[in-house]
N, C-alpha and C positions, 0 to 999 in steps of 0.2 A: 366578519362581524364578531360573533361570539359563539361558543359551543352551545348547541341547543339539543336537549334530550327529547325524545318522542313523548315523554310524560308531561312536558310542559304544554299548556294550552295557550293558544293565541286567539285574542279577541280583537277584531277590527271594528272600530266605531264607523257606522255607515254615514253619519252626519259629519260635514267638514268641521274641522277644529281650527281655532285661532292658533297659529304657530308661534305667537308671542308668549303662549302659556308655557310654563315650565313644571317643576315638580308638583307643586301644590295645585295649580290649575288643572293639570292633567289628572291628578288623583281625584280632584272633584269631579272630572268628567267620568272617571271610571265608577265612581259612586252613583252617578246619575244613571249609569247603565245597569245598576243593581249588582255590581261586582266589587270585590274587595281588592284595592290596589296593593295590599300586603300579602296577597295569596301566593306570590312567586310566579304567576303567569305573566304573559307578555300582553300589553295593551297598545294597540297600533292606532295612531291617529294620522289623518291626511288632511291637508288644507283644501280650500275650495278649487284652486286651480289644478290640484293633484300632482304638483311638482315637488312637494315636500312632505316628508314623513317623519313622525317622532314616535318612538317606542318607549314606553314607560314599564319599568319592572322593578321588583323588590330584589336587592342583591345582598342577602344575608343581614346587613346591619343598616341599610338605608336604601332609599329610592334612587334609581339611576335613570337617566334619559339618554337614549341613542337618537341621533338625527341624521337625515340624509336629504340633501338638496340636489335635484337634477339640473344640470345645466342646459339640457335640451330634452324634450319629451315629457311624457306624463306617466303616472302609474295607472294601470288598468285595474280597477277594483271589481271584486265579484259582487254580484247582486245581493242585496240584503232584503229580507222579508220583515225584519224587526229593526231595532236600533243598533244591532250589532251582527257581525258575522264571526262564527267560530271557524278557524282554519288550522291546518297542521303546520308544523315548523317547516316542512318541506314546501308547502304552498307559500309561506312567508318568504323563504329564500328565493323561490321563483318570482314572486311579485317584486321583491327588491332587485332581482337581476333583470327585470323588464320583460318577463315572460307573461303573455296574456293567458290567464287561467281559464277563460271562458272558451278558448280554442284548443287548450292542451287536452290531451286524452290520457285518462288513467288506465293503465293496464290492469286486468284482473289479478288479484292477489289473494292468498289465503288469509282469512281472519278467523280467529278463534271463536267458536260459538259461545253465546252466553250460557253459564251455568244454569241448568234447570233445577227446579226444586224436587223433581222425582228421583234424580240420581244422587242427591245429597245423602250422606250417611244418617242425618237426623230424621229423614222421612222413610227410612226402612221399616217394613212391616214389623210390628211386635207380636209375639206369641209363638207357639210351638208349631214347627212346620209339618208335623205329622198328623 
């Protein structure tokens, strides 16, 4: 496909999309999800039969659309609680490769803790320590 950084966010629209839509139509769908199509993130749309997918993204100087049509089978989509699902680039690659994300197990990995306000240099106590 194309090189994906871990910093890129991937948003999967949970509602089926009309695959006749192209640049402007898909950009309008991203706006209806309260997202900016010019953000540089990937926006994934799947049709009702789940055998076609289109990905809209901003590529430095214009919108680009990537499409895939399955000759057999369907895409297995993760469950959505709202109108969209945020996923990682690795999950997108697995989805496009035909891996069912609901049965795949994620192994435990280190994740850096969020910085706390107590340890920041601006929250250090002021005054004389004596």
